[in-house]
N, C-alpha and C positions, 0 to 999 in steps of 0.2 A: 600281639607281642612286639616289643621294641626291636629295631634293627641294630644289633650290636656290631657295628662295622669295624670296630677296633680289634676284633677277636684275634687276628693273626699276630698282633703286636703284644699280646698278653704273655706273661711269664708262666712258670709252672704253678701247680696248685699244691698247697699244703694245708692240712686241717689240724688245728690245735684242739685236742679233745680232753675234756674233763670227765674222768671215768671213776665210778665207785665200784670197788672190788668187794664183793660180798663174801665174808669169811664166816666160819662157825662162831667165833667169839667176838670179833670186831669187824667193822666195815672200814675200808681205807679208800681215800681219794688219790688217784694217780693222774698224771698229766702226760699225754703222748702227742707227738707230731706224726702225721701220716700223709704220705704222698700217694693218692689214688691212681696215679699213672704208672708209677714204678712198683707200687704195692710195698713201699718201704715204710716201716714203722719204727719209731724211736722213742724210748722213754726219756723224759727229761730228768729222771733220777730223783724226783721229789714225790714222796709218798707220806701221807699223813692220815690220821684217824678222821673219820667223818665228824664234823663239828657243826656244820651249817646245813640248812635244808636245801639251799641252792648254791653249792660250791661252784666256783667259776674261776677263770683266769684269762689273762691276756699276755702275749709275748712281744717283747721289743723286736724290731726288725733284725737287729744283729744277734738275736737269740741269747743275749747275755743276761737279761733280767725277765723274770716271770712275776707278774703282779696278780695277787689272789685276794679273795675275801676270806677272813678267818675269825673264829670265835675267840673272844677274851672274856674272862669272868673276874669281876672285882666286887668285893663287899656284897656277895650274894646276887649280883646283877650280871646279866650277860649282854655283851655288845658284839656286833660283827663289824670289823674294821678292815681297812685296806693294808695289805702287807706286800713287801717286795722280797724276792728270793733270787740271789745271784746264781747264775748258771756257769759252769757245772757246779752242783752243790759241793761245798767243802765240808769235811768232817768237823763236827762241833759248831758249825755255823747254821743258825736257824733263820726263819723268816724275820724280816725287820718291819716293825710296826710303823705305819706312816700317818694314819689319821688318829685324832684324839677323840676319845669317847665323850668328852664334854661337848663336842660339836657334832659328831656323827655317831649314831647308834646302830646303823645297819648299812651294809654295802652288799649289793647282789647282782650287779651287771656292769661289765667293764669293756672299755675300748681304749686304744692308745694312739696318740698323735706323735709319730716318730720325729717329725720335723721340729715340733715345739716341746717335746718331752713332757706332754700332758697326759695324765690318765683321766679319762672320762668315766664317770660312775653314776649309778643310780643309788641315792642315799635317802636315809630318813634322819631327820634332826630330832633332838630331844624335844618333847612336848608337841611333836607333830605326828599326825597319822598318815600324811601323804608322802609319797616318794617323789624326790626331786632330782634334777640333774646337778652334778657338781664336778669340779676338776681338782686334781692334785698336781701341782707344778713340781716336777722332780728337782729342778734347779733351786727354786726358792723354798721348797718344802712347805708351800702354802696350799691350804684347802679352801676353795671358793664354792659356795653353794649358789646356784643360779636362782633368781627370784626367791631369795631366802626367806622373805617375810610372808610369802604366800602359804596358806594352810588348806586350800580347797582344791587345787589342781594336782591331779595324780599323773605322774609320768609312768605309763605302762611299759614302755620299751623305747630304745633309741639306737641309732647307729652313727658312725663317723666315717667320712670319706676324705682322703687326702687330695682327691681330684679337684674338688672345689673348696677344700678346707672348711667343710660345713658339718653340722650335726643335724640329723632329722629326728624329731621327737614325736612319740605317739602319746597323746594326752587326753584326759577327760575330767569332768567335774565330779568330785565326790558328792556334792549336793544332789546332782542329777542321779547319780548311781543309787544313793540312799533312797531317794523318792521312788525309783524304779523297783527297788527291793521291797519297800513298804507296799507298793501297789501289787506286786506279784504275790506277796503273802496274804494281803487282804482279799484279793480276788481269786486266789488260787490259780493264777494264770502263769504262763511262761514269763521268765525274766526278760524284760526289754533291755537291749544294750543302751548304754549311755552314748552320747554323741562323741565319737573320737575325732580329735583335731590333730591333723598332721602338720607340724610346724618346723620350718627351717630356721636354724640359728647359725651365726658365724662361730668360729672356733673359740671365741672368748665369751660367748653366751648372749650376744646381742641378737634379738629377734629380727629375722629378715622378712618373713612373711608366712602366712598360713597357706598351705598348699590345697588342702581339702578338708571337709568334715564328712564323716561316714558313720552311719548307724548300723554297725555290725559288731559282734563280739570279736575284737581283734587281739591276737596274742602278741605279735611281734612285727618288726619292720626292719628292712635292710636295704642299703643302696645297691643299685646295679653298678657294674664296673665303670661305666661312663658317667655315673651320677645323674643321669637324665630321667631315670625311673627308680621306683622302689618296690620291693616285694612285701606283701602283707599276707599273714596267715590268719584266717578268720572263719567264723561260722555265723549263721543266722540265728540259731538257737543254741543256748548254752546249757547242756545237761550231760549226764553220764554217757549218753549215746550220740553226742554231737558229731557231725560230719564236717571236717574242715576242708577248706580250699585255699589255694595260693593265688593271689591276685597281683597284677602289675598296676602300679599307680604312676601315671605320667606326671612328673613334677612341674611341668609347664602348664598343662591344661587342667590337671586335676582329674582326668578321666581314669576310671578303674575298669580293667578287663580281667577276665578269668584266665589263668595260665593252666592250672590242672587241679583236679579234685582228688580227695581221698578215695582209695579203691578198697575192694574187699580184702586185698592182701596187705596194702600199706595203709595203716590206720593211725589216728591220733597224731597227724603230722604237725610239725612246728619248726621254728627257726630256719625257714627257707632262705638260702643264700646262693647267689650266683658263683660259679667258678670264675677265675680271673678272665678267661676268654669268652665268657658269656654263653658257652655251649651247653652247660649243665647247671642244674639247680640242685644243690645238696640240701637235705632236710633230715630232721630227726623223725623217727617213726616207731610205732609198735607193730611188729609183724603179726599177722593174724594167727600164725601157728606157734608163736612163742608161749612158753609156760611161765607161770609166776616164779619169781626168784626163790620163794620159800613159803612154807605154810605158817611161818612165825608171824605174829602181829607186827605190822609195819613193813613187812617184806613180801607182801602178797601181790605187789604190783608186777606187771609184766615188763621185762627189760626193754629199753630203747636201743635202737641201732641207727646207723646213718645209711641213707639211701640216696639215689640220684634220679633226676628226671632229665632226659635228653630233650632239649628244646626242639631240635630238628626232627627227630624221629618220634617224639612223644612217648618214648619207652622208659620204663622204670628199671632200676637195677640196684642190687645190694652193694654197699660200699665198705662198711666197717662195723664189726661187732666183736664182743668177747663173751666167753661163757662165764657164768656165775658173777654177773655184774651188770651195771646199766650206765648209759651215758647221761651225764647231768647237763652238759653244755658242749657246744663245739663252735669253732670260728674258722671261717675260710680266710687264710692269710696268703700273701704272695711276696 
C-alpha cells in the first residue's frame, strides 16, 4: 500500500451520489451529496425519470452546476447527451443541452476540471462502436473528441486529478476483445481478458506515457489523492459469479499490489475511490443479505450501496444506502 503522507492536510469528504428511486409506476433518478463524517445528506433538488441505463453526474466545486447525461429522442432515434443543470433548481428551468447529437451519440461517464472549466466525458461518435474520451469547454462551448479518428481503441473508464492536471485512461483493443470472444465461443472456454493499457494524458488530451499493461478484467480506475497511485477494480474471470478485488497501481513503476478482496458480505464491488485523506476507500457493493428490488422484469437486481474499507485497520463498514432504490454511480469530491 502507498504511504499517503499528506493525510493530515486533506479536507472533508463529500460523496456525490446518483440514485435511482424505484416506484410503482415510474423510476426516478435523484442526486444527493453526503458527508460520511457528519452523516449529513442533502438532495440537490433535481429529480427526473430514468432515461438512460447509466445515469451519472458531476458537480462543480462551487456547487452551482450539475452536469449530467440525459436521453433525447429525435426522428425515432435516441441519443444520450451532456446537459447542465443550474443549482439550486429554479421553477420552470430545465437542464440545458450541451452536446450535439450529430457529433456525440452517447455520454456515460463524467469528471470536471474546475480550474479550466472542462467537462471530461466518455463518448461514442456516430458510426463508431468504440467509446472515447472527450471534453466540453464550458467557456467556448466546444466539444473535442480525443483521438477522434480512431475506431478500434475502447476507453473502459477514466479519472481526472487536479494535483497533476492529468487524466488516467483504462483502454483496450476491440480487435483483441473480439478475437477472445470468438475463441471462448469456439472452444467453450472462459473468456480471456483483453490487454488493458493504463495511459496518462495531460488535461488537453496529449498522451504523456503508458503506465502499465495488465491482463485482467478491469472495471474502473481512480487516482489516489496524491496522484502517485491509482485504484483498479478487477477480476481474473468474468462471469456471473466473478469475485472482484481492488488493486493499487504505482504510476511510476507500474507495480500492481492487492489492497482488498470481495468478501462474503460485501460482493460485486466496483468504483473504488480514496477519501481525500487517504484513510478510507469507498466503493459500491451489493450486500449479501439484500433482496431484489422487485419481482418485475428488469427490476430483479439486488440494490447497490456504498461501503468503505479502512486502510489502517483493514475493516469494512456500511456508509450509505436507501430503501426501494439503487445507486447508479458515486464520486468522492472535496
